[in-house]
N, C-alpha and C positions, 0 to 999 in steps of 0.2 A: 674276121673272127671276133674282133673286139669292139665294144661300144665306146664312144668318144666322151660323153658327158652325161651322167645321170645322177646328179647330186640331189635333185629335188625328191623328197620323200624317203631318202635312205634312212634317216634317223628314226622316223616313225615306224617303218616296216621292220627294222632290226629290233627295236624295243618290243614290238608285238611278239615277234618270234622268241626273243629272249625271255619274256614273261612266261611264255608257255613251256619253255624248256628249263627254267631256272631251278625248278624243284628237283629235276633229275641230276643237278650238279650240286645239290646241297649236302647235308651231313650224311656220310656213309656212301656217297656216290663215287663213281670211278675217278672224278676230277678232284677229290679231296686229298689232302696230304695223307700219306700212308707210311707204313714201315717198310714198304718195298724198297729195294736198292734203286739207285738213281739211273735212269736210262741214259741221260747225257753223259754221266761219268763212265758208263759202260762203253759208249761209242768212242769217247776220247781215249779210253784205255786201250781199245782194240786198234785204234788208228785208222778205221775205215767206216764209212757211212754206207749202209746197204739201202738202195733206193729201188722201189718198184716203179716200173713205167711200161709203156707199150713199145713194141718193136716194129710196128707197121702203121704208124699214125702220123705221116708227114703233113705239114712241116713241124709238127710238135715233137715227134720222136720217131726214129726209124733205125733199124739195124743196117749197118753198112756191109756191103758184100765183100767177102774175102779179105777182111781186115784182121790180122792176127792180134792176139792179146798184147797189151803193153808189157814190156820186160820188167822184171823186178817188182811186180805188183803184189799188194797184200790181198787182192781180191781172190776169193775162193775159186776153185776150178769150175764151179757151177754158176759163177757170176761173170757178167760182161765187164770189161774195163772201159773207161770213158771214151777212149779213142775208137771203140767199135760201134758207137752210136752217134747220131747227130740230130739236131732239132732244137726248137725253142725251149721245150721242157728240159731237155738234156743239158743245155747251157745253163739254165737256172739251177738245176740240181748240182752241177759241177761247181758253180760259184758258191752255193751254200756250203758244200763240203770244203772248198778252199778257204772260206772265211771261218769255218770251224777248225781248220788246220788238220783235216783228215783226208784220206783218199776216197773218192766216190766209186762205188761198185754197184752194178745194176742187175736186177732180176726182172723177169717178165711173167708174173702170174696172170691168171685171167682177171678181167675187169670185175666179175662177180666176186672172186676171192678178195679182191682189194676192197670193194665197197661194202662187203659184208662184215668187215672187222674180224676180230679173233684171228690175227695173223700168226699166232704161235711163235712169235719172235723170229720169223723167217726173213723179215726185212724190217727196217727201222722207220721208213717214211715213204709216202707216195708223192712223187712230183710228176703228175700225169694229167694236167688240165682238168682236175676234178672240181666240179661246181659245188659250192656250199649249199646244202639243203638241210632242213630240219630232220628229215629221215636219216640222213647220213650222220648227223650230229649225235644220234642216239648211240652210235658205235665208234665214231671217230672224233678226234680233236682236229680242229682246223687252225692253221696259222693265219697271219696277216696275208690277205690275197696278194698275188704278184701280178695279176693281169685281169682284165675284164673280158667277157665273151658275149657272143650273140648266137642265136639259133635261126637258121634259114632253111627253106625247102629247096631241093633240087629235083628237077624232072628230066625226062629224056629230051634231047635236043629236038626230036621230031614231033614232040607233043604240041598240039594246037588247041587242046580242050581246056587246059587249066590256065587261067589268067591271073589268079590270086590264090593265096593259101587256103582260103575258105572253100575253094572248089575241090579240095582234097578230102572233104568230109566223106567218110565211108570207104575210103580207098586204102589199098595196101601200101603202107609206108615203112621203109626200113630205117633202122637206127641201131646204135650199139646197145645190146641188152643190158639193162640195169643202169643205163645213163639217165641223166636228167631229161634227155629227149623222150625217153619212154614214159616218164612221169608226165611230161607235157601232153603227149598223145592220149594218155589215160585221163587227163583233166585233173590230176592231183598235185602238180608241181607247185611248190612254194619257194620263192627265191627272195632273200633279203634285199630290200631296196626297191621293190616295184610290185605293182598289181598286174597280174598276168591275165590277158584276154585269150581264152581258149577258142580261137576262131575255127579250128578243125574239130568237127564233131564225129563221134562214132567211127574213128579210124580203125583200121585193122593193122596193128603194129606187128612188124616182123623183126625179131631180134638177131643181131649179128655180133661176132666177136669184136669187130671194129667198124667204125663208120666207113672206112675204105672198102671193106668187103661188101657192105651194103651198096656203095656207089658202083662197084664193079657189076653187081647183079642188076642194078638199074640200067647200066650201059648195054646190057644184053639186048634190050629192045623196049619200046614204049609199051608199058603195061604187061610185058611178058612175065616177068617175075615180080616187079614192083611198079607202083605208079609214081612213087616219089621217095626221097630220102631226106631225113631231118638231120642236119649237121651244122658245123660252124662254117662261115663263108670261106675261110682260108683252106680248109680241107677240101671243100668242093671246088674252089678255083684251082687248087693244086692238081686235082684230078683232071680238070679240063686241060691244064697245061700238059698233062701226061697223055692227052689224046682221047679221054673218055667223052663220048657224045652226050653230054648233059648240059643243063643250063639252070641258073638260079631263078626261082619263082618268087617275085615280090621282095618286100623288106623283111628284116628280122621279126620273128613273132615274140621273142623275149630276149632279155639280156641277163647276164649272170656274173658272179664273182668266182674266180679260180684261185684256189689256195693249195698248199701242201697239206697232207693229211697224215695223222699219226694214230695208231691203234690205242683205244682206251684200255684194252685188256692186255697190254704189254705186261710181262712178268716183272718188269722194272718200272718204277714210277716215271711216267713220261712228262709230267707237268713242267719241270724246268727245261726239258728239251723243246717242248712246244713254244715256251716263251723265248728261248734262245733263238730258235729258227725264225720266229716272228720278228725279233730284234734285228736279225741279219737281213731279212727281207725288207724291213723298213730302211735299213742302211743302203740296200741296193736301190731302193726308190730314191732316197735322198741324194745319193751321189750320181744319179743319172744312168746307172747300169741298166735298169729294166726299161727305161724309156728308149735307150739306144738299141737294146735287144729287140723291143717291139717294132721299132722302125726298120731294123735289119730284116726281120722275118715277115712282118705284116704291112710295112710301108706307112705306118702311122703310129701315134701314141695311144696305146690302149692300156698303159700302165698307171697313169696319173690318177684315174678314177679309183683304181684299186688301192692306191696309197691313202686315199681319203676315207676308205672304209674303216670303221672303228670296230676292230675285232673284239675288244673288251666288252662291247655292248651285247655280244652274243651270250654272255654270262656262262660260258662253258667251263671256265677254269678259275681257281683261286689265284689271286695275284701274289 
């Protein structure tokens, strides 16, 4: 899932994006200090952090079968308690809540609801392997990244036609709707830290609720519903371990940075909350928690490059 080392060019690419977005964060923008009550104070006062995530996206996050709610929980009846879910993102979210000193509670809205912003205060934060992109920065604040990612194509195991990603030009390709993968297939994706080569041309994207659903359709047969799926390596490899007849096609077509996201249109001022979560994530980098978690789930260190990302260079928030 994660890339190992992409330091070169990060500063230049981030500054280019920051310069184009800085005006949106100037006087009167959502990121400026306001008279709104403080979001962080609200969370600390209620004693629980409401986190949006996905329930069918292993190994990042999944709902465990037949696990009852934790006893004596502050989580609402419509929220999952932490023991009911598992995965890399779940562990990251639980640790953030622990270091805040509050209980983690989880909800599972659709990906489109999450990435569109305007959450209506239904949850506080998303910890769901979300990639930082300029489009999302228009409606969401991003924290310090906690891990880095990659995007690869998977095809049916029986396919002998495709030998490299560019062979998928003009083909039906599944991906999670509204994800960075869709923007890649449309040729519009911009990711801080790199120049993207759009090797697949004129694809026919097919959107799904999750990458896992797309992979299941791919497994039905070679070219029957899909020709390929664009996802991260670990999601695809996890599907293979579960018995799906698919295989990876070539190397990653791009890399990205994964961070927690917070709604700009929260009714309470989220600025101090964004900085606090970024501070906690940096602590998790510095004390080795995220490196160990990356190795536990992905077998390698995909956290260190995320630690080196300068979130302040995005220019999204006043300090």
